[in-house]
C-alpha positions as CSV (number, residue, x, y, z in Angstrom):
1,M,49.2,-27.2,-1.1
2,T,45.7,-28.6,-0.6
3,T,44.8,-29.3,3.1
4,R,42.9,-32.6,3.3
5,I,40.1,-32.7,6.0
6,A,38.3,-35.8,7.2
7,I,35.0,-35.6,8.9
8,L,34.3,-38.8,10.9
9,D,31.1,-40.5,12.1
10,D,28.8,-38.6,9.8
11,Y,26.3,-41.4,9.9
12,F,23.5,-39.8,7.9
13,N,25.5,-37.4,5.8
14,K,24.5,-34.1,7.3
15,A,27.9,-32.6,8.3
16,L,28.7,-30.8,5.0
17,G,25.2,-29.1,4.9
18,S,25.5,-28.0,8.5
19,A,28.4,-25.5,8.2
20,P,30.2,-23.5,5.5
21,W,32.9,-26.0,4.7
22,D,33.3,-24.6,1.2
23,S,34.5,-21.3,2.7
24,L,37.8,-23.0,3.6
25,S,40.0,-22.2,0.6
26,D,42.5,-24.7,-0.7
27,C,40.9,-27.5,1.4
28,E,39.5,-30.9,0.3
29,V,36.9,-32.2,2.7
30,K,35.9,-35.9,2.8
31,T,33.2,-37.4,5.1
32,F,33.0,-40.9,6.5
33,D,29.5,-42.1,7.0
34,T,30.3,-45.5,8.5
35,Y,32.0,-46.4,11.8
36,I,35.6,-47.4,11.4
37,D,35.9,-50.4,13.8
38,S,39.6,-51.1,14.2
39,E,42.8,-49.2,14.7
40,D,44.4,-50.5,11.5
41,K,41.4,-49.4,9.5
42,I,41.4,-46.0,11.1
43,V,45.1,-45.6,10.3
44,A,44.6,-46.7,6.7
45,A,41.6,-44.5,6.1
46,L,43.2,-41.3,7.5
47,Q,46.6,-41.4,5.8
48,G,47.3,-38.1,4.1
49,F,44.7,-36.1,6.1
50,K,46.1,-33.1,7.9
51,V,42.9,-32.3,9.7
52,V,40.4,-34.7,11.3
53,A,37.0,-33.6,12.7
54,C,35.3,-36.1,15.0
55,M,32.3,-36.3,17.4
56,R,33.1,-36.6,21.0
57,E,33.8,-40.2,22.2
58,R,33.0,-41.9,18.9
59,T,36.1,-42.9,17.0
60,R,38.9,-43.5,19.4
61,F,42.3,-41.9,19.0
62,P,44.7,-43.7,21.5
63,A,48.5,-43.3,21.2
64,T,48.6,-46.4,19.1
65,V,46.6,-44.7,16.4
66,I,48.0,-41.1,16.8
67,N,51.6,-42.3,16.5
68,R,50.8,-43.9,13.1
69,L,49.3,-40.8,11.5
70,P,52.3,-38.7,10.6
71,D,50.3,-36.2,8.5
72,L,47.8,-35.4,11.2
73,K,48.3,-31.9,12.6
74,L,44.8,-30.8,13.8
75,L,42.2,-32.9,15.5
76,L,38.8,-31.3,16.2
77,T,36.1,-32.6,18.6
78,T,32.7,-31.5,19.7
79,G,32.8,-30.5,23.3
80,H,35.8,-29.4,25.4
81,R,36.8,-32.8,26.6
82,N,37.0,-36.1,24.9
83,A,38.0,-39.3,26.7
84,A,38.5,-41.1,23.4
85,I,41.5,-39.0,22.5
86,D,44.9,-39.4,24.1
87,M,45.7,-35.7,24.6
88,Q,49.3,-36.2,25.7
89,A,50.1,-38.4,22.7
90,A,48.6,-35.8,20.4
91,R,50.7,-33.1,22.0
92,A,53.8,-35.2,21.8
93,C,53.2,-35.6,18.1
94,G,52.7,-31.9,17.6
95,I,48.9,-32.2,17.0
96,D,46.6,-29.5,18.2
97,V,43.3,-30.8,19.6
98,C,40.6,-28.2,19.5
99,G,37.2,-28.4,21.1
100,V,34.1,-26.6,20.0
101,N,30.9,-25.6,21.8
102,M,27.7,-27.6,21.4
103,L,24.2,-27.0,22.7
104,G,23.9,-27.7,26.4
105,Y,20.7,-29.6,26.9
106,P,19.7,-31.8,23.9
107,A,20.5,-35.1,25.8
108,A,18.4,-33.9,28.7
109,E,15.5,-33.1,26.4
110,H,15.9,-36.5,24.9
111,A,15.6,-38.2,28.3
112,V,12.3,-36.3,28.9
113,A,11.1,-37.3,25.4
114,L,11.9,-41.0,26.1
115,M,10.1,-40.8,29.5
116,L,7.0,-39.4,27.8
117,A,7.2,-42.0,25.1
118,L,7.3,-44.8,27.7
119,A,4.5,-43.3,29.8
120,K,2.2,-42.6,26.8
121,R,3.1,-45.8,25.0
122,I,3.7,-43.8,21.8
123,P,5.9,-46.3,19.9
124,W,3.4,-49.1,20.6
125,E,0.4,-47.0,19.7
126,D,2.0,-45.9,16.5
127,R,2.8,-49.4,15.4
128,A,-0.8,-50.5,16.3
129,M,-2.3,-47.7,14.2
130,K,-0.1,-48.5,11.2
131,L,-1.2,-52.1,11.4
132,G,-4.8,-51.0,11.3
133,G,-5.4,-51.1,15.0
134,W,-6.9,-48.7,17.5
135,Q,-6.1,-48.0,21.2
136,H,-3.5,-50.6,21.9
137,D,-3.0,-50.3,25.7
138,F,-3.3,-48.1,28.7
139,S,-0.9,-45.2,29.1
140,E,0.2,-43.6,32.4
141,F,-0.4,-40.3,34.1
142,L,3.0,-38.8,35.2
143,G,1.6,-36.5,37.9
144,G,2.3,-38.0,41.3
145,K,4.8,-40.6,39.9
146,T,8.3,-40.6,41.3
147,L,11.2,-39.7,39.0
148,G,14.6,-40.8,40.2
149,I,17.6,-39.0,38.8
150,L,21.0,-40.6,39.1
151,G,23.3,-37.6,39.0
152,L,21.9,-34.2,39.6
153,G,24.4,-32.2,37.5
154,R,23.6,-29.8,34.7
155,L,21.6,-32.2,32.7
156,G,20.1,-33.9,35.7
157,K,18.8,-30.6,37.0
158,Y,17.2,-29.9,33.6
159,V,15.3,-33.3,33.7
160,A,14.3,-32.6,37.3
161,R,12.8,-29.2,36.4
162,V,10.7,-30.8,33.7
163,G,9.6,-33.6,36.1
164,L,8.6,-31.0,38.7
165,A,6.6,-29.0,36.1
166,M,4.6,-32.2,35.4
167,D,3.9,-32.6,39.2
168,M,6.2,-35.5,39.6
169,N,7.9,-36.3,42.8
170,V,11.6,-35.9,42.0
171,I,14.3,-37.7,44.0
172,A,18.0,-37.8,43.2
173,W,21.3,-39.3,44.2
174,G,24.9,-38.4,43.4
175,R,28.3,-39.0,45.0
176,S,28.7,-35.3,45.9
177,L,25.0,-34.4,46.1
178,T,24.0,-32.7,49.3
179,D,20.6,-32.2,50.8
180,E,21.1,-28.4,50.4
181,I,21.9,-28.7,46.6
182,A,18.9,-31.0,46.1
183,A,16.5,-28.8,48.0
184,A,17.6,-25.8,46.0
185,E,16.3,-27.6,42.9
186,G,13.1,-28.7,44.6
187,V,14.4,-32.3,44.7
188,T,14.8,-34.7,47.6
189,R,18.2,-36.4,48.0
190,V,18.0,-40.1,48.8
191,E,20.5,-42.9,49.0
192,C,21.2,-44.8,45.9
193,N,19.4,-48.0,46.8
194,Q,16.3,-46.0,47.9
195,L,16.3,-44.2,44.5
196,F,16.0,-47.5,42.7
197,R,13.4,-48.9,45.1
198,D,11.1,-45.9,45.1
199,S,11.3,-44.6,41.5
200,D,8.7,-45.2,38.8
201,Y,11.1,-43.8,36.3
202,V,14.9,-43.8,36.8
203,S,16.9,-41.5,34.5
204,L,20.7,-42.0,34.3
205,Q,22.4,-38.6,34.1
206,V,26.0,-39.3,35.2
207,V,29.2,-38.8,33.3
208,L,31.1,-42.0,32.4
209,S,34.2,-42.4,34.5
210,D,36.0,-45.2,36.3
211,E,33.6,-44.6,39.3
212,T,30.4,-44.7,37.3
213,R,31.2,-47.5,34.8
214,G,28.9,-50.4,35.6
215,M,27.3,-48.6,38.6
216,V,23.9,-49.8,37.6
217,G,24.0,-53.6,37.7
218,A,21.9,-56.6,38.7
219,N,21.6,-55.4,42.3
220,E,20.3,-51.9,41.4
221,L,17.9,-53.3,38.7
222,G,16.7,-55.9,41.2
223,L,15.6,-53.2,43.5
224,M,13.3,-51.6,40.9
225,K,9.5,-52.0,41.0
226,P,8.1,-54.4,38.4
227,S,6.1,-51.4,37.1
228,A,9.2,-49.1,36.8
229,Y,11.2,-47.9,33.8
230,L,14.9,-47.2,33.2
231,I,16.1,-44.4,30.9
232,N,19.7,-44.1,29.8
233,T,20.8,-41.1,27.8
234,S,24.2,-40.7,29.5
235,R,26.6,-43.4,28.4
236,G,26.1,-47.1,27.7
237,P,28.7,-48.5,30.1
238,V,27.1,-46.8,33.1
239,C,24.6,-49.7,33.0
240,N,25.6,-53.3,32.9
241,E,24.0,-54.3,29.5
242,A,23.9,-58.0,30.2
243,A,22.1,-57.4,33.5
244,L,19.7,-55.1,31.9
245,V,19.0,-57.5,29.0
246,D,18.3,-60.3,31.6
247,T,16.0,-58.0,33.6
248,L,14.0,-57.0,30.6
249,Q,13.8,-60.5,29.2
250,R,12.3,-61.7,32.5
251,G,9.9,-58.8,32.7
252,A,11.3,-57.9,36.1
253,I,10.8,-54.2,35.2
254,A,8.2,-52.7,32.9
255,G,10.7,-51.5,30.3
256,A,13.5,-49.2,29.3
257,A,14.4,-46.5,26.9
258,I,18.0,-46.5,25.8
259,D,19.9,-44.0,23.6
260,V,23.5,-45.1,24.4
261,F,25.3,-48.4,24.3
262,G,28.5,-50.2,25.1
263,I,29.3,-50.7,21.5
264,E,28.2,-48.1,19.0
265,P,26.7,-48.3,16.5
266,L,24.7,-51.1,18.2
267,P,25.4,-54.5,16.5
268,R,22.5,-55.7,14.4
269,N,22.2,-58.9,16.4
270,H,22.2,-57.3,19.8
271,P,19.5,-58.7,22.1
272,F,18.1,-55.2,22.8
273,R,16.8,-55.1,19.2
274,K,14.6,-58.2,19.9
275,L,12.9,-56.9,23.0
276,D,9.3,-55.6,22.9
277,N,9.5,-53.7,26.1
278,V,12.3,-51.3,25.1
279,I,12.5,-48.1,23.1
280,L,15.8,-47.7,21.3
281,T,17.3,-44.6,19.7
282,G,20.8,-44.6,18.1
283,H,22.6,-42.1,20.3
284,T,20.4,-39.3,18.9
285,G,20.2,-37.3,22.1
286,Y,22.9,-35.0,20.7
287,V,21.8,-35.2,17.1
288,V,20.0,-31.9,16.9
289,R,20.0,-29.6,13.9
290,E,21.0,-26.5,15.9
291,A,23.8,-28.4,17.7
292,W,25.2,-29.6,14.3
293,A,25.3,-26.1,13.0
294,M,27.0,-24.8,16.2
295,G,29.5,-27.7,16.4
296,Y,30.5,-28.0,12.8
297,G,30.4,-24.2,12.4
298,G,32.8,-23.9,15.3
299,M,35.1,-26.5,13.6
300,V,35.1,-24.5,10.4
301,D,36.1,-21.4,12.4
302,D,38.8,-23.3,14.2
303,I,40.3,-24.7,11.0
304,R,40.3,-21.3,9.5
305,S,42.2,-19.9,12.5
306,W,44.6,-22.8,12.5
307,L,45.4,-22.3,8.8
308,D,46.1,-18.7,9.6
309,G,48.6,-19.8,12.3
310,I,46.4,-18.8,15.3
311,P,44.9,-22.0,16.7
312,G,42.0,-21.4,19.0
313,N,40.1,-23.5,21.6
314,V,43.1,-25.8,22.0
315,I,42.3,-28.4,24.7
316,N,45.7,-30.1,24.8
317,P,48.0,-27.1,25.4
C-alpha cells in the first residue's frame, strides 16, 4: 500500500529538491506551499496522509487536530522540541513524533546581518540606487557602539562574539545569567532596564515561553535611546507588537529589524509593512540551504527507518 506523505509550510517550494524524497519506495509525497490557517482546514487537507513533515512551530497540532487525523501515524519536525505539537495527544493516538537536527546558528547569523543592514542603511541605499539616486544617508560605525543581548544562550553568545569582533561594547541580561558566565564570554551582565537604556542595538535572543511572552513592551521600548535599534530574530510574541508599532510610528527609536511575528505569514495589511524605519524578513533566519538539506535529509532517513519498523529520534516516547 502506498504511504502518503505531506510536507507542510514549503512556502517557496524547495523541500523536494533539498533531500532524496524519491528514494522512499512506495511513497507518494505532496507539498503544501501556503499556510493552512484553521484547524478545520488542516484536518481536511491531511485526511489520508500517514506521514506529515512540518517545520518547528509553524502549523499547529493541538489535540483537537491530532484526534481528528485517524490515518496519521508519523509526525516529523525540524528540531528536537516543538511547542506547536501536543506530544501527549500524539502518543495517546499512537503517533510517533520524530525530531531532526538543523544547523545551530543560522538565526544568530541573521541577527548579525540585520544589525549590519540597519547600521549601514543597506536596504535604503539599495532602493535609492535603483531609483537613480546616489548616497542616500549617513551610515553608522559599529565600533564603540553598545550591543545589548537579551538572552545570552547559545545563539546570544554567537551574536556577542561577532559584536566583540567588531569592537562593540557587549552587554547582556538573562534570568539565569551570572556575572561569571557573562565575563567568560567577554560580556558585561547588566539589569534588564539598564540594557534597554544603554544599548545602541538590542538583539532579542530568548526562547519563547510563558515567562518571555510579551517581555519587551512599552516600558522597555520607552527606555531605549531615540537613536537605538531593536532586532528580533527569536519569536514574535517576545515583543509586544502593538507597542513596537506605536514606538516606530512615533519615531521614538531609530528603527527595527524584524524576522519573526505574532502571526505568520505576516498579514498583508499589517502596519509593519507600511513603516519606513523597519527592515522586514519573513522568518528567514532558519531558511538556509544547508539547513534545509540537513533537516529534510534527516526526515527522509527517519521515514525510511520508521517504514522498516525501527523509528528513530522519537521525541514523544
